[in-house]
C-alpha positions in Angstrom: -31.4 114.5 116.3 -31.8 110.7 116.1 -32.9 108.6 118.8 -30.2 105.9 120.1 -30.6 102.6 118.8 -32.4 100.1 121.1 -30.5 97.8 123.1 -30.0 94.2 121.5 -31.6 91.5 123.4 -29.6 88.7 124.6 -28.7 86.3 121.8 -29.7 82.9 123.5 -29.2 81.2 120.1 -25.5 82.5 119.8 -25.0 81.3 123.5 -26.4 77.8 122.6 -23.9 77.4 119.5 -21.2 78.5 121.8 -22.1 76.1 124.4 -22.3 73.2 121.8 -19.1 74.0 120.3 -17.4 74.2 124.0 -18.7 70.5 124.4 -16.6 69.4 121.8 -13.5 71.5 122.2 -13.1 71.7 126.0 -12.8 67.9 126.5 -10.3 67.6 123.6 -8.1 70.4 125.2 -8.2 69.1 128.6 -7.3 65.8 127.7 -4.4 67.0 125.6 -3.3 69.0 128.7 -4.0 66.0 131.0 -1.7 63.6 129.1 0.8 66.0 128.2 4.1 65.4 126.3 3.5 64.4 122.6 -0.5 64.8 123.1 0.0 68.4 124.1 2.7 69.1 121.4 0.2 67.7 118.9 -2.5 70.0 120.1 -0.2 73.0 119.9 1.1 71.9 116.5 -2.5 71.7 115.0 -3.2 75.0 116.5 -0.1 76.6 114.9 -1.2 75.2 111.6 -4.8 76.5 111.9 -3.6 79.9 113.0 -1.1 80.4 110.6 -3.9 79.6 107.9 -6.1 82.2 109.3 -3.3 84.8 109.5 -2.5 84.1 106.0 -5.8 84.6 104.7 -6.4 87.8 106.6 -3.0 89.5 105.8 -2.4 88.1 102.4 -5.8 86.9 100.6 -4.3 86.8 97.1 -1.5 84.3 98.1 -2.6 83.0 101.6 -1.2 79.4 101.2 2.3 80.3 100.8 2.2 82.9 103.4 0.7 80.5 106.0 3.1 77.8 105.2 6.1 80.3 105.8 4.4 81.6 109.1 3.4 78.0 110.2 6.9 76.3 109.6 8.8 79.2 111.4 6.7 78.7 114.6 6.7 75.1 114.6 10.5 75.0 114.3 10.8 77.2 117.3 8.1 75.3 119.3 9.7 71.8 118.7 12.9 73.3 119.9 11.3 74.5 123.0 9.6 71.0 123.4 13.1 69.4 123.2 14.4 71.9 126.0 16.6 73.8 123.8 15.4 77.2 125.0 18.8 78.7 124.0 17.8 77.9 120.2 14.0 78.9 120.5 14.0 82.5 120.4 16.8 82.8 117.8 14.9 80.6 115.8 11.5 82.4 116.1 13.3 85.6 115.1 15.1 84.1 112.2 11.7 82.5 111.2 9.9 85.8 111.2 12.7 87.3 109.0 12.4 84.4 106.4 8.7 84.7 106.3 8.7 88.4 105.5 11.4 87.7 102.7 9.2 84.6 101.3 6.1 86.8 101.5 7.5 89.3 99.1 4.8 90.6 96.6 2.2 88.2 98.5 1.5 90.9 101.3 0.7 94.6 101.2 3.4 94.8 103.9 6.1 92.1 104.4 6.0 93.0 108.0 2.7 91.4 108.4 4.3 87.9 107.4 6.8 88.6 110.1 4.5 89.7 112.7 2.4 86.5 112.0 5.4 84.6 113.5 6.0 86.9 116.3 2.3 87.2 117.2 1.6 83.2 117.3 5.1 81.8 118.4 5.5 83.4 122.0 2.2 82.0 123.2 2.8 78.5 121.8 6.3 78.5 123.2 4.9 79.7 126.6 2.4 77.0 126.6 4.9 74.3 126.0 7.2 75.4 128.5 4.5 75.9 131.1 3.2 72.3 130.6 6.7 70.7 130.7 7.2 71.9 134.3 6.8 69.5 137.3 3.8 71.3 138.2 2.8 72.0 134.5 -0.4 70.1 134.6 -1.9 72.4 137.3 -0.6 75.6 136.1 -1.7 74.9 132.3 -5.3 73.9 133.7 -5.2 77.2 135.6 -4.4 79.2 132.4 -7.2 77.7 130.4 -9.6 78.0 133.2 -8.7 81.6 133.7 -9.2 82.4 130.1 -12.3 80.4 129.5 -13.9 81.9 132.6 -12.9 85.4 131.6 -14.1 85.0 128.0 -17.5 83.4 129.0 -18.5 85.7 131.8 -17.4 88.6 129.8 -19.9 87.6 127.0 -22.8 86.6 129.4 -22.4 89.5 131.8 -22.0 92.0 129.1 -24.9 90.6 127.2 -27.3 90.8 130.3 -26.3 94.0 131.9 -24.9 95.9 128.8 -24.2 99.4 129.7 -21.3 101.6 128.4 -18.9 100.2 125.5 -15.5 99.1 126.5 -13.7 100.2 123.2 -16.5 100.9 120.6 -14.1 102.1 117.8 -12.6 98.6 117.5 -14.9 96.2 119.4 -18.4 97.8 119.7 -20.0 94.6 121.3 -17.7 94.7 124.4 -18.9 96.5 127.5 -17.4 97.5 130.8 -19.9 95.3 132.5 -18.7 92.5 130.9 -15.0 93.3 131.4 -15.5 93.6 135.1 -17.5 90.4 135.0 -14.9 88.6 133.3 -12.1 89.6 135.6 -14.2 88.5 138.6 -14.7 85.1 137.0 -11.2 84.9 136.2 -9.9 85.4 139.8 -12.6 83.0 141.0 -11.3 80.4 138.5 -7.7 80.5 139.6 -8.8 80.1 143.1 -11.0 77.3 142.2 -8.0 75.5 140.6 -5.8 76.2 143.3 -8.1 74.6 145.7 -8.6 71.5 143.5 -4.9 71.1 143.2 -4.7 70.8 147.1 -7.4 68.1 147.2 -7.1 66.1 144.1 -4.2 63.5 144.2 -3.7 63.5 140.5 -3.0 67.2 140.3 0.1 68.8 141.4 -0.2 71.1 144.5 0.2 74.9 143.2 0.8 75.8 146.8 -0.7 79.2 146.6 -2.5 81.4 149.0 -6.0 82.5 147.8 -5.0 86.2 147.5 -2.1 85.1 145.4 -4.2 82.8 143.1 -6.9 85.5 142.8 -4.1 88.2 141.8 -2.8 85.6 139.3 -6.5 85.1 137.8 -6.9 88.8 137.7 -3.7 89.3 135.7 -4.6 86.5 133.5 -8.2 87.7 132.9 -7.0 91.3 132.3 -4.5 89.9 129.6 -7.3 87.7 128.0 -9.4 91.0 127.6 -6.3 92.7 126.3 -5.7 89.8 123.8 -9.4 90.1 122.6 -9.2 93.7 122.0 -5.9 93.6 120.1 -7.4 91.0 117.8 -10.4 93.1 117.2 -8.0 95.9 116.4 -6.4 93.7 114.0 -9.3 92.3 112.2 -10.5 95.9 111.8 -7.1 96.7 110.3 -7.6 93.9 107.7 -11.3 94.7 107.1 -12.6 91.2 108.2 -15.3 90.4 110.9 -14.0 87.0 112.0 -10.5 85.5 111.3 -12.3 82.5 109.9 -15.2 80.1 110.1 -13.8 77.1 111.9 -15.7 77.0 115.3 -19.4 77.7 115.1 -20.4 80.5 117.2 -17.0 81.6 117.5 -15.4 82.3 114.2 -12.1 81.3 113.6 -9.6 79.7 115.9 -8.0 83.1 116.4 -11.1 84.4 117.4 -11.2 81.6 120.1 -7.7 81.9 121.5 -6.7 85.6 121.0 -7.1 86.3 124.7 -5.3 82.7 125.7 -2.4 84.0 123.6 -1.8 86.9 125.8 -2.6 85.2 128.8 -0.2 82.3 128.3 2.6 84.7 128.0 1.6 86.5 131.2 0.9 83.5 133.1 4.2 81.6 132.0 6.0 84.8 133.1 4.3 84.9 136.5 5.4 81.2 137.0 8.8 82.1 136.0 9.0 84.9 138.6 7.5 82.4 141.2 10.0 79.8 140.2 13.1 81.9 140.7 11.9 84.8 142.8 9.3 83.8 145.3 9.5 80.8 147.6 8.5 77.6 145.9 
């Protein structure tokens, strides 16, 4: 009978690299969110191009450029329609783009559905981001989204690395633990409450007008969707036989490795805002 492998020590070097990367990325993202309009659209467009490139390299290593172009073009057309307010065109364009990407990827991917899925995987989150930021209170809601996902991701990593314990889903993501999972959820809830408090006291931020239990619940749901997005991408990487989606960001891997949780959380929090807009007292 073999003895269990010793627990890994906390990787302070990796944390330091992550922090250094974050000091560059976070101000860039916050500035784009703050100024909104064309600046935020430019940020989303750059991310679409990079995500499409990474998806092309994972799903079609023999012809990644063509597949990436088809996916990126399909998503960008739908995103621009959303930015212009033509939401009646956005979703039909996205579906048509997915079909076209699959047709153009014939012979380049093992399954043409992989190219179509690339459009469906990347597109809705980007559309949700554009819609959320374009609202009257979009600045505060978008900052809440990013704060929730960042806190969930950071504290899941830190708490899980320090406390360790049982694995969350060892088959697809052997490094994630239940302690990190719950640590991330608590941090996400606190982040949402913090943004709500800031929106009440900073004149530059539109008031979210949430009670703290509602803000905490939104943070919890956003944190949960962040974790789900992270696990889903781990499963996809295992399917394609890659460790990381790329090497763009030191300490994080590719952009998809960095925003996998955000992509799920963007859809969930945009959905919550939609319900709040039309279903709850505004």
